C-alpha positions as CSV (number, residue, x, y, z in Angstrom):
1,M,-46.5,6.7,22.3
2,S,-46.6,8.6,25.6
3,N,-43.8,10.8,26.7
4,P,-43.5,14.3,28.2
5,I,-43.5,16.0,24.8
6,T,-46.5,14.3,23.4
7,D,-48.3,14.5,26.7
8,W,-47.8,18.3,26.6
9,F,-48.6,18.5,22.9
10,F,-51.9,16.7,23.2
11,R,-52.9,18.3,26.5
12,G,-56.4,19.8,26.1
13,Q,-57.0,18.2,22.7
14,N,-60.7,18.2,21.9
15,T,-61.5,20.2,25.0
16,R,-62.3,23.7,23.6
17,I,-63.2,22.4,20.2
18,P,-64.7,18.9,20.1
19,N,-63.1,16.8,17.3
20,E,-60.7,19.6,16.6
21,A,-59.2,17.6,13.8
22,A,-62.4,18.1,11.8
23,A,-62.7,21.8,12.6
24,S,-62.5,24.4,9.9
25,L,-59.5,26.8,9.9
26,G,-62.0,29.6,10.6
27,E,-63.2,27.9,13.7
28,L,-59.6,27.3,14.8
29,F,-58.6,30.9,14.2
30,R,-61.6,32.3,16.1
31,D,-60.9,30.1,19.1
32,D,-57.2,31.1,19.0
33,W,-58.1,34.7,18.9
34,A,-60.4,34.2,21.9
35,Q,-57.5,32.7,23.9
36,R,-55.0,35.4,23.3
37,G,-53.2,36.5,26.4
38,K,-54.0,39.9,27.9
39,F,-51.9,42.0,30.2
40,G,-52.5,41.9,34.0
41,K,-54.1,39.3,36.2
42,D,-57.0,37.7,34.4
43,G,-56.4,40.0,31.4
44,S,-57.8,43.0,33.4
45,Q,-55.4,45.5,31.8
46,G,-56.4,44.7,28.2
47,G,-54.1,44.8,25.3
48,W,-52.5,41.7,23.9
49,D,-49.6,40.1,25.7
50,F,-48.2,37.7,23.1
51,T,-45.4,36.6,25.5
52,R,-47.8,35.3,28.2
53,G,-47.6,31.7,27.1
54,F,-43.8,31.6,27.2
55,R,-43.1,33.4,30.4
56,P,-42.1,31.4,33.5
57,G,-44.5,31.8,36.4
58,V,-47.7,32.1,34.3
59,S,-49.9,29.2,35.4
60,A,-51.5,26.8,32.9
61,D,-54.9,28.1,34.1
62,E,-53.9,31.6,32.9
63,G,-52.6,30.3,29.5
64,G,-49.0,29.6,30.5
65,F,-46.7,27.4,28.5
66,I,-47.5,24.2,30.6
67,S,-51.2,24.5,29.3
68,G,-50.1,23.0,26.0
69,P,-50.6,24.5,22.5
70,T,-53.9,25.9,21.3
71,P,-56.0,23.8,18.9
72,L,-54.9,26.0,16.0
73,A,-51.2,25.5,16.8
74,R,-51.7,21.7,17.3
75,Q,-53.7,21.3,14.1
76,A,-51.1,23.4,12.2
77,V,-48.4,20.9,13.2
78,L,-50.6,17.8,12.7
79,R,-52.1,18.8,9.4
80,S,-48.7,19.9,8.0
81,L,-47.2,16.6,9.1
82,N,-50.0,14.7,7.4
83,A,-49.5,16.6,4.2
84,V,-45.8,15.7,4.2
85,L,-45.8,12.2,5.7
86,G,-49.3,11.0,4.7
87,Q,-50.0,7.6,6.1
88,N,-46.7,7.3,8.0
89,N,-47.2,10.1,10.5
90,P,-46.3,8.7,14.0
91,L,-48.2,11.5,15.7
92,T,-51.5,10.8,14.0
93,D,-51.3,7.0,13.6
94,H,-53.9,5.4,15.9
95,P,-52.1,3.2,18.6
96,D,-54.7,0.4,18.1
97,L,-54.2,0.1,14.3
98,P,-51.3,-1.4,12.5
99,P,-48.6,1.1,11.5
100,G,-49.5,3.0,8.4
101,E,-53.2,2.2,8.6
102,D,-55.0,5.5,9.1
103,D,-58.2,6.0,11.1
104,N,-59.0,9.3,9.3
105,R,-58.9,11.3,12.5
106,F,-56.9,14.1,10.9
107,S,-58.1,13.9,7.3
């Protein structure tokens, strides 16, 4: 199931936090806080620029929109969908397993 939206959504998965699906919420929140955008080039001006990830012209290397969601944001979506959809979640079904058969990646 590869398309531009899922490619963006899964970009960077398991990079900052190996096996992020098994990470605790505390670990995900700490990592998210560490990634918060700061004002100025390379965050040199301090503060918290919460618009950084949504502004055009901010590169993916600097946390721009194209970099994909943080592990916390991605897991919030995936874990919520699993809670609602259970075994029939198209985002978490493993492509090599029959539909509805879960590989427990996001349990």
